[in-house]
C-alpha positions in Angstrom: 76.0 99.2 39.9 78.0 96.0 40.6 81.2 97.9 40.2 80.0 100.6 42.7 78.9 97.9 45.2 82.2 96.1 44.9 84.1 99.3 45.5 82.0 100.0 48.6 82.6 96.5 50.0 86.3 96.7 49.4 86.6 100.1 51.0 84.5 98.9 54.0 86.6 95.8 54.4 89.8 97.8 54.2 88.6 100.3 56.8 87.5 97.5 59.2 90.7 95.6 58.7 92.7 98.7 59.4 90.7 99.5 62.5 91.1 96.0 63.8 94.8 95.9 63.1 95.8 99.2 64.6 95.9 99.5 68.4 93.4 101.8 70.1 94.4 105.0 71.9 93.4 103.3 75.1 95.8 100.4 74.4 98.7 102.8 73.6 98.0 104.8 76.8 98.1 101.6 78.8 101.3 100.6 77.2 102.8 103.9 77.9 101.8 103.7 81.6 103.5 100.2 81.8 106.6 101.5 80.0 106.9 104.3 82.5 106.3 101.8 85.4 109.1 99.6 84.0 111.4 102.6 83.7 112.4 101.5 80.2 113.7 104.9 79.3 116.1 104.8 82.2 118.0 101.8 80.9 117.4 102.3 77.1 118.4 105.9 76.7 122.1 106.7 76.4 121.7 109.9 74.4 118.9 112.1 75.8 118.3 113.4 72.2 117.5 109.8 71.2 115.1 108.4 73.8 114.7 104.7 73.9 117.5 104.2 71.3 119.6 102.0 73.6 123.3 101.8 73.9 123.5 102.7 77.6 126.0 100.6 79.5 124.6 98.6 82.4 127.3 97.5 84.8 126.8 94.1 86.5 129.1 92.1 88.8 130.0 90.1 85.7 130.9 92.9 83.4 129.0 95.4 81.2 126.0 95.0 79.0 124.6 97.6 76.6 120.8 98.1 76.3 119.1 97.5 72.9 117.2 100.0 70.7 113.5 100.0 71.5 112.5 102.5 68.9 110.7 101.3 65.7 113.7 101.6 63.5 113.5 98.5 61.2 117.2 97.7 61.1 118.5 98.3 64.6 115.3 98.6 66.6 111.9 96.8 67.0 110.4 97.9 63.7 110.7 94.5 62.0 109.8 92.5 65.0 106.5 90.5 65.2 104.2 90.6 68.2 105.2 87.0 69.0 108.9 87.8 69.0 108.3 90.8 71.3 106.2 88.7 73.7 108.7 85.9 73.7 111.5 88.3 74.7 109.5 89.7 77.7 107.8 86.5 78.7 110.5 83.9 78.1 113.8 85.9 77.9 114.4 84.6 74.4 115.9 87.0 71.8 114.6 87.3 68.2 117.4 85.0 66.9 116.6 82.4 69.5 119.5 83.2 71.9 118.9 83.9 75.6 118.8 87.3 77.1 121.0 88.2 80.1 118.9 88.9 83.3 120.2 92.5 83.4 117.1 92.6 81.2 114.5 91.8 83.9 112.6 89.1 82.0 112.3 87.1 85.3 109.9 89.9 86.3 108.5 90.8 83.0 107.3 87.2 82.5 104.5 88.1 84.9 103.0 90.8 82.6 99.9 89.6 80.7 100.1 89.1 77.0 97.6 91.9 76.4 99.8 94.3 78.4 103.0 93.1 76.6 101.4 93.9 73.3 100.2 97.3 74.7 103.8 98.1 75.6 104.8 97.2 72.0 102.0 99.3 70.6 103.3 102.3 72.6 106.9 101.7 71.6 105.8 101.6 67.9 104.6 105.3 68.3 108.1 106.5 69.2 110.4 108.3 66.8 112.7 105.7 65.2 116.4 106.2 65.6 119.2 104.1 64.1 121.5 103.0 66.8 123.7 99.8 67.0 124.6 98.9 70.5 128.1 97.6 71.4 128.5 93.9 72.2 128.4 92.8 75.8 131.7 93.0 77.8 131.2 90.1 80.1 133.8 87.8 81.7 134.2 84.2 80.6 132.1 82.0 80.5 129.2 84.4 80.5 130.4 86.0 77.3 128.8 82.9 75.7 125.1 83.3 75.7 124.5 79.6 75.6 125.4 79.6 79.3 122.1 81.4 79.9 120.3 78.2 79.0 121.6 76.7 82.2 120.9 79.8 84.2 117.3 79.8 83.0 117.0 76.1 83.9 118.2 76.8 87.4 116.7 80.1 88.3 114.0 81.3 85.8 110.4 80.4 86.4 108.2 81.8 83.6 104.6 82.5 84.4 102.0 85.2 84.1 100.9 87.0 87.3 97.9 85.3 89.0 95.4 87.4 91.0 95.1 86.6 94.7 91.3 86.3 95.2 91.7 86.9 99.0 93.2 90.4 98.4 91.7 93.6 97.2 91.8 94.8 93.6 94.2 97.6 94.7 96.5 95.1 96.4 96.6 92.9 93.3 97.4 95.9 91.1 100.2 96.8 93.4 101.5 93.2 93.4 101.3 93.1 89.6 103.4 96.2 89.2 105.9 95.5 92.0 106.5 91.9 90.9 106.2 92.5 87.2 106.7 95.7 85.2 108.3 97.8 88.0 110.6 94.8 88.8 111.4 96.3 92.3 113.1 93.0 93.3 115.7 93.6 90.6 117.5 95.9 93.1 115.8 95.3 96.4 116.2 91.5 96.6 119.6 90.1 97.4 121.4 88.1 94.7 123.3 84.8 94.8 126.8 84.3 93.3 125.2 83.7 89.9 123.2 87.0 90.0 119.8 85.4 90.6 117.4 86.3 93.4 118.1 84.5 96.7 115.1 82.3 97.3 113.2 83.0 100.4 114.5 86.6 100.7 112.2 88.7 98.6 112.7 92.4 99.0 115.3 91.9 101.7 117.6 94.5 100.2 120.5 94.2 97.8 123.7 95.8 96.6 123.7 97.6 93.3 126.7 99.4 91.8 128.2 100.3 95.1 124.9 101.3 96.8 122.5 99.3 99.0 118.9 99.1 97.9 117.1 98.9 101.3 114.6 96.3 102.5 111.1 96.8 101.3 109.5 94.4 103.8 108.3 95.3 107.3 111.6 94.9 109.1 111.8 97.0 112.3 114.9 99.1 111.6 115.9 98.8 107.9 112.5 98.0 106.4 109.3 99.9 105.9 107.6 99.0 109.2 107.8 102.6 110.4 106.5 104.0 107.1 102.9 104.6 106.3 101.3 104.0 102.9 101.2 107.8 102.6 104.9 108.0 103.3 105.6 105.5 100.5 103.3 107.4 98.1 105.0 110.7 98.8 108.5 109.2 98.4 107.7 107.6 95.1 106.1 110.7 93.7 108.6 113.3 95.0 111.8 111.4 95.9 111.5 112.5 99.5 109.2 112.4 102.5 109.4 113.2 106.2 111.6 110.2 106.8 114.1 109.9 104.0 115.3 111.1 100.6 116.0 109.0 97.5 119.7 108.5 96.8 121.4 108.4 93.4 120.0 105.2 91.7 116.6 105.4 93.3 116.5 109.1 92.5 116.8 108.2 88.9 113.9 105.8 89.2 111.8 108.5 90.8 112.5 111.0 88.1 112.1 108.7 85.1 109.4 106.4 86.5 107.5 106.7 89.7 106.9 110.4 89.7 105.2 110.0 86.3 103.0 107.1 87.3 99.3 107.6 88.0 98.2 108.3 91.6 96.2 105.1 91.6 99.2 102.9 90.6 101.5 104.5 93.1 98.9 104.0 95.9 98.5 100.4 94.8 102.3 99.8 95.1 102.2 101.4 98.6 99.3 99.2 99.7 101.2 96.0 98.5 104.5 97.0 100.0 102.9 97.7 103.4 101.4 94.2 103.4 104.8 92.5 102.9 105.8 90.5 106.1 109.2 90.9 107.7 111.7 88.5 106.2 115.0 87.5 107.7 115.5 88.9 111.2 117.8 91.8 111.5 121.1 91.1 113.3 121.6 91.9 116.9 123.6 95.1 117.3 126.3 95.8 119.9 126.5 99.6 120.6 129.8 101.1 119.6 132.4 101.8 122.3 132.0 105.1 124.0 135.3 106.3 122.7 134.2 105.7 119.1 130.8 107.4 119.7 132.6 110.4 121.2 134.9 110.6 118.1 131.9 110.3 115.8 130.1 113.0 117.7 133.0 115.3 117.3 133.0 114.8 113.5 129.2 115.2 113.4 129.5 118.5 115.4 132.0 119.9 112.9 130.6 118.7 109.6 126.9 117.7 110.0 125.2 119.6 112.7 124.5 122.8 110.7 122.0 121.0 108.5 121.0 117.9 110.4 120.7 119.6 113.9 122.1 118.3 117.2 119.2 115.9 117.6 119.4 114.7 114.0 116.0 116.1 113.1 117.3 118.0 110.1 114.8 119.8 107.9 112.3 117.1 106.6 112.0 117.1 102.8 115.1 119.4 102.6 117.7 117.7 104.8 116.5 114.2 105.8 116.0 113.4 109.5 118.4 110.8 110.9 116.5 109.3 113.9 114.6 106.2 112.8 115.9 106.5 109.2 115.5 103.1 107.7 118.1 103.5 105.0 120.6 104.7 107.6 120.0 101.6 109.7 120.4 99.1 107.0 122.6 96.2 107.8 124.8 97.1 104.8 126.2 100.6 105.1 127.1 101.1 101.5 124.6 103.8 100.7 125.5 105.8 103.9 129.1 105.6 103.0 128.5 106.7 99.4 126.6 109.7 100.5 129.3 110.8 103.0 132.0 110.2 100.5 130.4 111.7 97.4 127.8 114.1 98.8 124.2 114.1 97.7 121.7 116.3 95.8 118.0 116.2 96.6 116.1 115.1 93.5 113.6 117.6 92.1 110.2 116.6 90.7 107.1 118.6 89.7 105.6 117.9 93.1 108.8 118.9 95.0 110.8 121.4 93.0 112.9 122.8 95.9 116.5 121.6 96.1 118.9 120.6 98.8 122.4 119.3 98.8 125.1 117.8 100.9 128.8 118.3 100.2 131.2 115.4 99.6 133.6 114.6 102.5 135.9 112.1 100.7 138.8 114.6 100.7 138.1 116.2 104.1 137.7 113.1 106.3 139.9 110.1 106.8 138.6 106.5 106.6 138.6 106.4 110.4 136.7 109.7 110.7 134.1 108.5 108.2 133.7 105.2 110.1 133.3 107.1 113.4 130.7 109.5 112.2 128.8 106.7 110.3 128.7 104.6 113.5 127.6 107.7 115.5 124.6 108.5 113.3 123.7 104.8 112.8 123.6 104.3 116.6 122.3 107.6 118.0 118.8 108.8 118.7 117.4 105.3 119.1 119.1 104.0 115.9 120.9 100.7 115.9 123.0 99.3 113.1 126.1 97.1 112.7 129.5 98.8 113.1 131.3 100.3 110.1 135.1 99.7 109.9 137.7 101.9 108.3 138.4 99.0 105.9 134.9 99.2 104.7 135.3 102.9 104.1 138.5 102.3 102.2 136.8 99.8 100.0 134.0 102.2 99.3 136.4 104.8 98.2 137.8 102.5 95.5 134.4 101.9 94.0 
């Protein structure tokens, strides 16, 4: 009898211990949702047949960095990591061996994620198929090729701290703030950077250059921000990659496909609510209209190359060919994205909610630097639009990127 009781007690203790040690399905689902919001797959997948196995090159102004393996492989991934090591990496930017991460890994944003949510992310990643994959070493210029330099960077620019709820705002607003400032790390692209690659203080979501593109302002600036967008416009854009005002370009299109189009309706709506509440930051520069001769030259190029899809009045075909009047991205102070689209062409991103396609041809070979500058100035300053002038030199520089 004692042997039977002892066996029952041992089995019960083992069952309880296993139940307490293993994350629940709810925890794993929460971790998956946050992993999607953070677009971890976008940066940590080089080979589509090995999702999350890392090795993808991430170009920065200081050189290239290769993303690590997030699968539960014990030798090259996270399989042998402890919960504390994983939390320290996301919250403090400290690697398992005690060295400092480079901020291409957005730990300055991830530090805001709660400990429970960090461990939920780890729980989800532990369910992935393990793949062995050793990433190449960073290819950064001196002195950043020495990780010890990052101690100084963290001291100057990194402020660790978990997100704090604003009691004066709604639950939905706080959820949106938590995602935008934390897991979704929107400021990683949409906040301008200083010469050291850190966010410029006092300019949150004021727009930033990324790999030859310009991530537009997310504040409520009149021309280049989201003042003219409704919360519904933002929701539609994040879920489909397009709306009646604009289409997602190359880098943002990847975010839509890998991340925002897969997020829950509630989380996307929360992000929209938060973004619409952002005040306008730095004032937009005063704009001098282009000379009439330049506008006429741009109009001639537009009539030959653009009018068939975008119409004489720039109205286009919303959600197929984006309208140009009032287009916030088009009116950004920095014309980089406009020039990239004219030079390289564009393909409308497709998502389950918006499967129809649209495309724009590349004009790099057909148009000269002067012609591209002329037509860019024309569309950026017609139909009520206003934006700083583009020069042929800027076009020439964009060609080289």
